[in-house]
C-alpha positions in Angstrom: -57.8 72.5 46.2 -57.4 69.0 44.6 -59.8 66.5 46.0 -59.4 62.8 46.4 -61.9 60.3 45.1 -64.1 57.9 47.0 -64.9 54.5 45.6 -68.1 52.7 46.8 -67.7 48.9 46.4 -68.8 45.7 48.0 -66.8 42.8 49.2 -68.3 39.4 50.2 -67.1 38.3 53.7 -66.8 34.6 54.3 -66.4 35.2 58.0 -69.7 37.1 58.2 -71.4 35.4 55.2 -72.6 38.8 53.8 -71.8 41.5 51.4 -69.8 44.3 53.1 -69.9 47.9 51.7 -66.6 49.7 51.5 -66.0 53.4 51.0 -62.4 53.7 49.8 -60.8 57.2 49.7 -57.9 57.6 47.3 -55.9 60.8 47.8 -55.4 63.5 45.1 -52.8 62.5 42.6 -53.2 58.8 43.6 -50.9 56.7 41.5 -50.0 53.0 41.5 -46.4 54.1 41.3 -46.4 55.1 44.9 -46.9 53.1 48.1 -49.7 53.9 50.6 -50.4 53.5 54.2 -54.0 52.3 55.0 -56.4 53.6 57.6 -59.5 51.4 58.2 -62.5 53.1 59.8 -65.4 51.2 61.4 -68.4 53.5 61.5 -67.1 54.2 58.0 -69.9 56.3 56.6 -70.0 58.4 59.8 -66.3 59.1 59.5 -66.8 60.4 55.9 -70.1 62.3 56.5 -70.0 63.5 60.1 -66.2 63.3 60.6 -65.5 64.8 57.2 -62.3 62.7 57.2 -61.7 62.8 53.4 -62.0 66.6 53.4 -59.6 66.9 56.3 -57.2 64.5 54.4 -57.5 66.6 51.2 -56.5 69.8 53.2 -53.5 68.0 54.8 -52.3 66.8 51.3 -52.6 70.3 50.0 -50.3 71.4 52.9 -48.0 68.4 52.2 -48.4 67.6 55.8 -49.3 63.8 55.7 -47.9 60.7 54.1 -49.7 58.8 51.2 -52.8 57.4 52.8 -55.8 55.3 51.6 -58.8 55.5 54.0 -61.2 52.5 54.0 -64.6 53.2 55.5 -66.6 50.1 56.6 -70.2 51.3 57.2 -72.7 49.5 59.5 -76.2 48.6 58.2 -78.2 49.7 61.3 -78.0 50.0 65.1 -78.5 46.3 65.7 -75.9 45.3 63.1 -73.4 47.8 64.6 -73.9 46.3 68.1 -73.6 42.7 66.9 -70.3 43.4 65.1 -68.6 46.0 67.3 -69.6 45.2 70.9 -67.3 42.7 72.7 -70.4 40.6 73.6 -71.9 41.0 70.1 -72.9 37.8 68.3 -70.7 38.7 65.2 -67.9 40.5 67.1 -65.2 37.8 66.5 -66.3 37.3 62.9 -66.1 41.0 62.2 -62.5 41.3 63.6 -61.6 38.3 61.5 -63.1 40.0 58.5 -61.0 43.1 59.1 -57.7 41.3 59.6 -58.0 38.2 57.3 -60.3 39.4 54.5 -60.3 43.2 54.2 -56.5 43.6 54.7 -55.6 41.0 52.0 -58.2 42.5 49.6 -56.7 46.0 50.0 -53.1 44.7 49.7 -54.0 42.9 46.5 -55.8 45.8 44.8 -53.9 48.8 46.0 -50.2 49.6 46.2 -49.8 49.3 50.0 -46.8 48.8 52.3 -48.1 45.3 53.4 -46.6 45.6 56.9 -48.3 46.2 60.3 -46.8 49.7 60.7 -48.5 50.6 57.4 -52.0 49.7 58.6 -54.1 51.6 61.2 -57.6 51.3 62.6 -59.9 54.2 63.6 -63.3 54.3 65.3 -65.6 56.2 67.6 -67.5 54.7 70.6 -68.2 51.0 69.9 -66.3 51.4 66.6 -63.3 52.5 68.7 -63.8 49.4 70.9 -63.8 47.0 68.0 -60.7 48.7 66.6 -58.8 48.2 69.8 -60.0 44.6 70.2 -59.0 43.8 66.6 -55.5 45.2 67.1 -55.2 43.1 70.3 -56.2 40.0 68.5 -54.0 40.7 65.4 -51.1 42.8 66.8 -48.8 42.1 63.8 -51.4 43.1 61.3 -52.1 46.6 62.6 -49.5 49.1 63.8 -51.8 52.0 65.0 -55.2 52.4 66.6 -57.1 55.8 66.8 -59.8 55.7 69.4 -62.5 58.4 69.8 -64.3 57.7 73.1 -64.3 53.9 73.1 -66.8 51.9 75.2 -64.6 50.3 77.9 -65.9 47.4 79.9 -64.3 44.6 82.0 -63.8 42.5 78.8 -61.8 45.2 77.2 -59.7 45.9 80.3 -59.0 42.1 80.7 -57.9 41.8 77.1 -55.4 44.7 77.5 -54.2 43.3 80.8 -53.4 39.9 79.3 -51.8 41.4 76.1 -48.1 40.5 75.8 -46.8 42.2 72.7 -46.7 45.7 74.0 -44.6 47.1 71.2 -46.8 45.8 68.3 -48.9 48.9 68.0 -49.4 52.5 69.3 -52.6 54.1 70.5 -54.2 57.5 70.0 -56.9 57.9 72.6 -59.4 60.7 73.1 -62.3 61.1 75.5 -64.7 63.9 76.4 -64.8 65.3 79.9 -68.7 65.4 79.8 -69.1 61.7 78.9 -70.6 60.8 82.3 -74.0 59.5 81.3 -73.9 58.3 77.7 -77.0 56.5 76.3 -75.7 53.2 74.8 -77.3 50.9 72.2 -79.0 48.9 75.0 -80.7 52.0 76.3 -78.7 52.3 79.5 -76.8 55.4 80.7 -73.1 54.6 80.9 -70.2 56.6 82.4 -67.5 56.6 79.7 -64.9 58.8 81.3 -64.0 56.7 84.4 -63.4 53.4 82.5 -61.5 55.3 79.8 -59.2 56.8 82.5 -58.7 53.3 83.9 -57.9 52.0 80.4 -55.4 54.8 79.9 -53.6 54.0 83.2 -53.5 50.4 82.3 -52.0 51.1 78.8 -49.4 53.4 80.3 -48.4 51.0 83.1 -48.0 48.2 80.5 -45.7 50.5 78.5 -47.8 50.6 75.3 -46.9 53.7 73.3 -49.9 56.0 73.6 -51.2 59.6 73.1 -54.1 60.5 75.4 -56.2 63.6 75.7 -59.4 64.6 77.5 -61.4 67.2 75.4 -64.2 69.4 76.7 -67.4 67.9 75.3 -69.9 65.0 75.2 -70.2 61.7 73.3 -71.0 63.2 69.9 -69.3 64.1 66.6 -69.1 67.7 67.9 -66.3 66.4 70.1 -64.7 64.0 67.5 -64.9 66.0 64.2 -62.7 68.9 65.4 -60.1 66.3 66.5 -59.9 64.7 63.0 -57.1 66.9 61.8 -54.9 66.2 64.9 -55.7 62.5 64.7 -54.4 62.3 61.1 -51.4 64.6 61.7 -50.3 62.7 64.9 -50.4 59.4 63.1 -49.5 60.2 59.5 -47.4 63.3 59.6 -44.7 63.5 56.9 
């Protein structure tokens, strides 16, 4: 089987005032002659290592099942850094969403042959990384056309942002949660029920008329739940 390549580069962010590591997956037979959709993964290293997203993409290319796709992983530095950037209350949350939309997207568009339209760009994340993916799409609805969420943290802030969102046709959602996610230990050390607020979020999304795919899988808040869903996530959003 032909394998894609992964570039490990850094990009300085003015919004965050720091160097950001990027893991960029280019598919097998990548060529500047073709156009590519872009999938940006917060928790980037986890998606490559624990989610095995590049391997799954390689298999789907082999089967000629998905469109041309570049996957950009944005790793976090440590648990504190992750919370600061991804949590809606995080000190760098707004700056991180600005980095994704106003710095990373132009950088990718400038250096790779992309479609350069909202429908050609997607965001993916698990847990807090799913939350920041949704919040970024809500803040920049014309920049991103799809959001893939594996077990997002949902609080009042998230629900409020969705409630007040006007442009319901700007993007579509792929939303998965585990049935056992009833007492998840979050970064602040508290045990949080994820499934009830996720059901509330789903009802809200449906009632607003946002295009969504929703599923409850048997399992807990770990990669044992999300990794087996990787293939369906990519197929659902990027099927040829």
